[in-house]
C-alpha positions in Angstrom: -11.6 51.9 22.1 -11.3 48.1 22.0 -8.4 46.2 20.6 -9.1 44.0 17.6 -7.5 40.7 16.7 -5.2 41.2 13.8 -4.1 37.6 13.3 -4.7 34.1 14.8 -2.2 31.3 14.6 -3.5 27.7 14.8 -1.5 24.6 15.1 -1.5 20.9 15.8 0.1 18.7 18.5 3.9 18.4 18.2 4.3 21.1 15.6 6.4 23.7 17.5 3.6 26.0 18.6 5.2 26.3 22.1 8.4 27.6 20.7 6.5 30.1 18.5 4.5 31.2 21.5 7.6 31.8 23.6 9.2 33.8 20.7 6.1 35.9 20.1 5.7 36.6 23.8 9.0 38.4 23.8 7.7 41.1 21.4 6.3 44.1 23.2 3.4 44.7 20.8 2.1 41.1 20.8 -0.2 39.8 23.5 -0.1 36.1 24.2 -2.8 34.8 26.7 -1.4 33.1 29.8 -3.6 30.1 29.1 -2.1 28.4 26.1 -5.2 26.6 24.7 -8.3 28.8 24.4 -11.5 26.9 23.6 
C-alpha cells in the first residue's frame, strides 16, 4: 500500500512558509520532507 498526497501547500518568498513548515512538522501524522524546496 502506498501513501497518497492529501494536500500540497505552495508559497512565495517571505510569506511565512518556514514557520508553517516547522508547525506542521510537530504533528505526528504529517510528513514534511527534510529538503524544504522540492523541484
